[in-house]
N, C-alpha and C positions, 0 to 999 in steps of 0.2 A: 504494500500500500504506500503510495507516494504521499508525503506530508512535508510541510515547511517546518524546519527545526531550527530553533535559536538557542545557542548556549550563552548563558549569562555567567561570566566568570567573576571571581571576587575583585572588587575595585582595586585598581593599581597593579593587578597581576599582569605579567608580560606574556602576551601570546606570541612568543618569539623563540626560535631555536637557540638563542644565546643563553637561555636559562634551562635548568632542569626542574623548574617549579611543577609540582605534581598536577594541579588542575589543568593548566594549559597543555601539558603533555597528554593527559587523558583526552581532552577535547580534540587535540590534533590526531591522536590515534583513532578515536571513534569517527571523526569526520573523514579521515583518509580511508578508513575501511569502508565507510558508507559509499564514498565515491567509487572505489574499486568494485563494489557490489552493484553499481548502477543507480544508486539513490541520488536524489537532488543534492547539490552542494549545501552544506550547512552554513549558518551564519553565526557569528560570535560577536558579542557586545564587549568593546574594549575601550578603556580610557585612552584618549588620544595622546596623552603624554607618555605612554609606555613605550618600551623599546622596539626599535626596528632592527633588522627586517622582521616581518611577521610571517608566521606559517601561511602557506598558500593553500591549505586544505579546506579553508572556509572563507566565505566573504566576511569582511570586517565592517561592523557598524560602530562608529566612533561616538564618544560623548565626552563632555568635560566633567571630570570627577569633582566631588565635594571633599572637604577636609575630613579625615578620619577622626572619630571620637577618641578622646584621650581616656586614660584609665578611670578617672573620676566619672566621666560621662557614661562609660560602659557599666560601672558599678551602679550608678543611678538608674540606668536602663534596666538592669537585672532586678533592682528593687521595685521599680514601677511595674515590671512584668509580674512579679510575685503578688503585687497588690491589685492585679487585674487592670492595670493601666497600660496604654500603648508605650512601646519602647521608642521614644521620640528621637534619640540620638542616632540609633542604627537606621531608623526610617529615613532621616535626613541624609545619611551617608549613602543609602541605596536609591534615593529618589531619582538622581540623574540616570541610573540604569533603568529604573522602572519607566521613566519618561521616554528613553530611547527605545525600549522594547514596545511600549504602548503605541508608538508611532508606526510600528510595523503591521503589515497585514496579519490576520489571525493565524497563529502558529502554535506549535507545541514548544514551550519554553522549558529548557532544562536549567533550573536555578541551582548552580553549583555552590554548595555550602551556604545557601542564603534562604533560610526559612522566611525572612522578612519579605522576600519577593513574592512568595505565595500570597501573603496578605495584601501587599501593595498592588498586585495585578488581579485581585479577585473580581473586580467589576469590569474587566476588559474581556474581549472575545478570546483571549489566549487560554490554552490549557497548560497549567504550570505543574511541572514535576520537580520536586525537591531531589537533588542529586547530592547525597551526603557522602563526603570523603572522610569526615571526622565525626566525633560524638558532639553533635551540634546542640542537643537539647539538655545538656547537663545543668544549665542554669534555669531551666524551665520547669514549672509545675505541670502536671498532666493537664490541668484545666487550661493553662496558658498555651501549651502545645496544641491542644484541641482547637482553641480559638485561632491560633496562628496558621494551622495546617488543615483546618477543616475543609477548605476549598481545593486542596491539592488533588490533582488527577492521579498521582502516584508518588511514592517515596522510594527512591533507589538508594541502596547502600552498597558499598564496594566489597563487603565481606559478610558472611553469616555472623561473625563475631560482632560487627558493628550493627547489623540488623537486630540482633538480640538486645543490645544496649538501647537501641532506638525504640523498639517496641516497649521496653520497660518504662520509657518516659512518655509514652503516648496513651491516650484513652483507648480502651479496648475496641471501641467502634472504629478506630483508624488502623488497627493492626493489619487488616486485609490490604491496605494500600502499600505495604512494605514489600519490596522485591530486592533481590541480590543480583548484582552484576559485577563480577570480578574484573579487576584491571587486567588488560592484556599487555603485550609487549611487541615491539617491532622486531621481528625475527630476521628481517632483511638488514636492518641497521646494526643489530647486535648479533654477531656470529663468531663462532670459534675460528681461530686462525690455522688450526691443524698442525701447529708447530710445537714440538716438545721443548720447553724452556730448559736451558742448562743453568747450572750454578745454584744459588740459594733458592729455597722455596719462598715465594713472595706471597704474603698474606695481606689482603687489601680490605680496608674500610672505605666506603664512599658515601657521602651524604652530608646533611647539615651537622656541623660539629657543635652540638649542644648536649647537655647532660642526658636528655631523654634518649638520645640515640646510642649512648653507651660506648663510645670509643675508649673511654677510660677503663671499662671492663675488659676490653681486648688487651690493652697495655698491661693491666694487672695480670691477666692470664699469661701473657708472653713472659712475664718475669718468672713464672714457674717452670718454664721450658728450658731445655738445653738450647742455647742460642746458636750453636754451630749450624751453619747452613740455613739460617732463617733470616728473612727480611720482612719488615712490616711497613706498609705505606698507608698513611691516613690522608685521604683526599677530601677536601671540602672546607667550607667556612660556615659560620653561623648564618650568613646571608649571601648575597650575590656580589658583594664588593671584595674583589681579590686582594686589595691593598688596605682593607680596614684594619685598625689596631686590634691586637689580639685580645680576646675576651678572657675573663678569669678562668673559664673552663679550658680554653686553649693553652693558657699558661700552665695549668695543672697537668695537661697532657704532656707538655714538654718536660715537666719535672719527672713524670712517670717514665718518659722515654729515656731520660738521662740515667735513671736508676736501673734500666734494663741492660742486659748484656747483648741483646739482639740489636741489629741495625734497624733503626726506626727513621723513616723519612716522612716529612710533612709536605704535602702538595696543596696549594691553595685552590680555590674555586676555579673550575675550568668551564668554558662554553660547552654546551651539550653536544655539539658536533664532534668534540674531541673525546667524549666518554667511551665510545666503542673501542677505539684503539688503545685507550688507557686500560680498560678492563682486560683486554687481551694480553696485557703484560703480567697479569696476576696468575697465580696457581691455585689459590684458595680465597674465597670471598666470605667475609664475616659480617653478619647483621646482628649486633649485640644489643638491640633495643631493650630498654628497661620499662617502656611504656607500651600500652596495648595498641601498637601501630595498626590501623585498620587494614591496609593493603599497600605496603611499601613498593614503589616501582623498582627500586634497586634489586629486589629479590628476582623479579622476572628478567631484568636486564642481565644479571649475573648468570641466571640459568640459561638464557638464550646464548650467552657467550661461551657456554659449555664449561662453567666453573663449578667445582665442588663448593657447596654453600653450607656454612654453619650459621644457624640463626636462633634467636630466642623463641621459646615456645610461649608466645603471648600474642593477644589480639588476633588479627587476621593473618599473621605470618605463616602459621602452619597450613592454612588454606592455600596460600600462594605457593608454598613449597611442595605440598603433597608428599610423596615418598621419594622425592628427588634430591634431598639433602639431609643434613643432620640437625636435629633440634636439641637445644639445651635449655635448662631453666634460665630465666632472665636474672641479671644482676648476680651471676654466680661465676666468678673468675676461675674457680677450681674446675667446675664442669666444662667450661669453655677450654681450659688448658688441656683437659683429658681428650676432648674431641679433636683439638688441633694436633696433639701428640700422635693420635691414631692416624692422622692423615699425612703429616709431614714426612714420616718415614715409610709410607706405603704407596708407591707409585701406582700399583695395580688398582688399589681402592680409589685413588683419586681419578684414575681413568674411567672406572666403572661409574662413579658418581657424575663425572663430566658427561658421559653418554646419556645417563638418565636425566640430567639437567636439561640438555638440549631437547630431548624428546618431550619433556614436560612443557617447555616453552612453546614448542611447535603446536602443542594441543591448545594453547591458551594465548594465541596472538590477538591482535586487535580485531580481526574478522570474527573471532569467537565472541569477543565482548559485544561487537556491533549486532550480531545475531541475537544475543540475549536482550539487548536494548530494543531491537525491533519487535521482539515478541511481547515485551512489556507495553510498548507504544500501541501495538495492535489491539490491546485490551482496553485502551482508554478512549 
């Protein structure tokens, strides 16, 4: 069934291959898969001040963004919501997006991480689907969630884990709106190189370098290992600024690295186009998250690259991994060290996991995600 589809991404997010930001990457993946399947080109609503070049998988609708609410305004909004009053600060922040969407012909609108858009667009001819990439309703009472999302055509969550948390925060009458669409991966962009790497076994972390992501857990695990023949690479920054001053967490990581006998190298944020080649230099990929990450894209990208993956058993990570990697308890350096020890000295096991990783990724590319989304849209 042909339909007009608009993606509303979070204000200020860059619909650009220069970043690895999750929501634009998902939108690009879905839009590209839709085009390959013969569907009409999607549209995406983007703040005109954001980075160029833009992805060419969707038409861009530009708007001039509003100033983001500060911490005090967000706190006041949460309080107002609990009291049954409108969240005026977030509504003002999203109003330019709502106006840009409202000026378009009647469409299905995918409101990425934006419950407020369901409310703001309720009196328009658009059908609005909340596309949840995170636990969006943690500051909402069930009553407020019902008011905010009662007019939603559907609620999409990127993992069963996230869907369970979302249902817990919704009135029972809205549970039937919740669907799960897992994130895919670009298996053409992310591929193994087929070359056996010589020398030290390279263990890589890639992502936002913040405490939730657990790079410190990896470095604590490495301190428990024989450093001979081992190299660790930490790729990323807290944000997109490669030359930003080091955060407190980054300074702590460097102290942990200095206390390790292993060779540890820090690499700053890199443009997304450079990630596939960088991943191919690794032998083992580690996702040591200590928070319930709903569906990290790095898991799929590492699997597609044919890397053995060790990851935390938390959130949606086990769903993304399937049986193609090794799961360990979160925030447990000893368990992570044991898993690493079992891989570093076993070339055959790494090769077997690499083969399983690529097979898993090929089953879950962006065309797989798009088919799931189509099936949900056909129901609304």
